[in-house]
N, C-alpha and C positions, 0 to 999 in steps of 0.2 A: 504492499500499499505505500511506504515512504515511496517507492521508488517511484511509483506513481504519480506520487505530487511532485515529485523533483522534477518530472517529463513536463508535464501541467506549465509548473512555475518558468521550465526554461523554455516552451514556447511560447508562454504572455510576456517573459523579460525579452523575446527577440521582437516579438510583434512593437509592443511599446521603443524598443529602441528603434525600429524601421517609423514608425509614425511621427516619432521626435526630429528623426534626422529627415523625411518629409519636411515635417513640419518649419526644423531652420531652413530649410533651402528655399521652400515658399516665402520666408520673411527675411530672409539676407540676399536670398536669388544667387545665382552663378552669372557670372559673367559672361555674357555670349559674343562669340567671335562674330566680326564686323565682316557684315558681307562685303566681295569683293567690288570697288564703282561701277565695274556696267554690269551686274548684276543685282546694284541697290532700287529697290521698288517694283521688282518684277514678280508678274501679278501668275500664280498656275490656275488658268478657268475650265475647271474640270464637272460642269453640269451632268452631262451624259456621253463625254468624248471614249471614256475607256472601257466603261458599259456594254460601248456598242464598238468595242476593239479601234478605235480610234484613238491614236497619240492626242493627250491633253494639249490646251492653248497655251503656248507661255510667249506673256502679254509685255513687252517690255515699255514701262512708262515715260523712260527717257526721249523715246524716239516721237512718241506721239503729243507728252511733254513742251516739245518743241518743235509743233506747229499749231497744238491748240489747244486753248485753256481749257483746266480745269472743270469749270461751270458750262462748258457747251457740253461733253458728255457726260457729267455726273446730274446735270439740271433740263436740259435741254432733249438730249438724246434717251437720259434716265438709265446710268450704271449707275447700281449701288455702290456703294462705299467699303463694301466688303468682298472680297472675291465670293464666287457663287452663289449669293445672297438676293440675282436678277433673275436665276432659271433661264438665263439666256437658250433658243435650241436654232438648229439649224436652218429650220424653217422660217423665225423670226429674221433671222440674218436675210434669208433668200428672198424677203419681204419688206427689203430695205429699212427693217430697223437695228437697232443696237451695231454690232461691228458692220453690216447692213448699208448703214446710212453713208459712210464711207465709201467702204468696199463693194461697188457697184461697176466697175469698170471704167468710171469718170471719174472720180475723186482719188478714189486709188482701186490697185485689183482687184477684179471682184475673184471670188474664189471658184474655181470649178477644173474640175479632171483634165488630166492634162497637161503637158510641159510648158510654161512660160513661153511665152514668145520669142524673149532673150536667150531661153534654154533654163537650165538649172532643176530644180524641183518642179514637183504639181505645184500650184498656188495654196491648193489645201495646207500641203507640208510647211509650207512658209509660217502659217500660225502654229496647227499643230505639227509638234515640234518636240512635245518633251519626250526623252530617250533615244529622239532619232540623232542622226550627225547630220546635221542640216546647215551649210553656212551662209550664217547672214546675208541679206542683202543689203544691210545698212551697218558699219562698224563703227562700233561705239567709238573707239580711242580715237579714229580719223575725226569723227566729230566734235572730239572734248579737245581737240588741239587748238584749236581758235576760241573757247570758251573762257572766261573767268575763273578762275580755282575757289574751290572751297575746300576748307579740311574732312569734310563728313560727308556721308550720303556716298552724290555720284561723283561730287570731288570738283560739282560745278555750282557755281553762283549761279543760278536762277532767275535771280531778281536781276540783279548786275549784266546778265547776257541781255535779258528783254528792257532798260535803261540804257545798252549801249545802240541798241538796234542789231543783235545779232544775230534775233527770235523776232518775228513777230505771229505769235499764238494767232489765230482763227478763233474766234468767238461766235459766230452768227454762220449756220449753212439755211439756207432759205426754205429749204422740203421741211426744217424740225424746229424754226428758232423762229423771233417775230422784231422786229424794228422797235426798238425803244430808244428812249429819252436818254442821254448818257448821263448817269448816278453823279449826284454830289458825293463826293466821297465826306464824312462825317469826320471831325479833326480825330487826329492821334488819340488813344487813350492811354493815361500812366495806371496802372495794376499794382497794386502795392504787394510786396512778395511778405509772404507768410514767416517765412525766414528770416528775421531782423539781421545777419550779416551776407545776405543774398542783394545786389541792387534790385531797384525795384522795374518792372516789365514795362515797356514801352510798345502798344499795340497799333502798329500802320494800319486803316483802311485802306488807305489808298493802295498799299503795297498789297492788300488782296483781293480786294475788289477787284485789281486787273486781273488777276486769274479767275478769282472763285465766285464774285459779283456777288449779292449780296445773300440769294436765295441756297447757298451752299450750306450757309453757316446757318442764316434765319429762317424758323425759328425752330428747325428741331434738333439743331445741337447745342446753342444757346438761346436765351430767352430774347427780345429785341429793346430792353431797358439794361439800361446799365445794373450791375449787381443785383440781377432776376435768377443767374445763372451762379451757383458757387461749388467751386470745385477744387479738389488739389491735386501734385502733383503728382504723387505715387497712382492717381487717376489716370493722368496723362499717359504719364508711364507706360500702364495697363493699355494703350489704345483710345480714351475716350479723350473727349471737348477736343483741346489742340493735339492730341495725339491720333487723332480720324486720322488725320493727314501726316504730322510730324513724328518722325522714326519709319512710316512708311515708304512713303515718296517725296514728302517734302525735305526738309533738312532735319537728322534727327534730334532727337533732343539732349545727344552728346553735347550739342555744341551750346551750351546756356547764355554765351555770351552774343547768342545772336537775339535771345529775346531779353534779358536780364542787363541792359545798358543805364539803364539810369542810377548813377551814383548815391551810393547809401551817405547823408550830408549828418 
């Protein structure tokens, strides 16, 4: 009997240690490796591809954000902000929705069977490429050569690239967008940091409306009046609020000084 109790006690102890170890790792975290610049922001879309024996889609955000605003794709066209939450189907695309808004043979290549006109893989394989040895048509490192540099993320300062006229993201596609008066950008907002040793945050409405408009952030992510939404840095690190874009596609939260810019006096 004593031996039986000892065995039970050992099992309980092992379970307790494992539970403690898991709790500690969740509390203190493990430093994750930084993605390579050409892979930062890349999203795998796999609503039904692999289930139908087709390679999943590898979506390079860097290539698309160099040509289109975030607002155009995530508001007008209707892509969700999280991979695979939209439920895109091939039928949707072939009827001019989602990817098919641009990949129609006029704005961008159409998905179809057979080789591309210039040779190379099937047009479908240019997107459905996860696990395949497909040479990308657009080379990230060639593109990056002429761009202003940044420490994190893609290593590209996208805001400066736009300010310098190196990129001019399209914000309207006639078939899905509507013309509207130019937005009057509100003033920058000073947000007080809860941690007294951190500089306060200067939030630039102007910089964000160029890429996002107003609709991408308000009212679903942030309330429309100052102070209506409260959040913590931990929630941002977990991918909520500002973290819905930063550390996913926009520059990551590693770069504290990009936001915490107002000196503490």
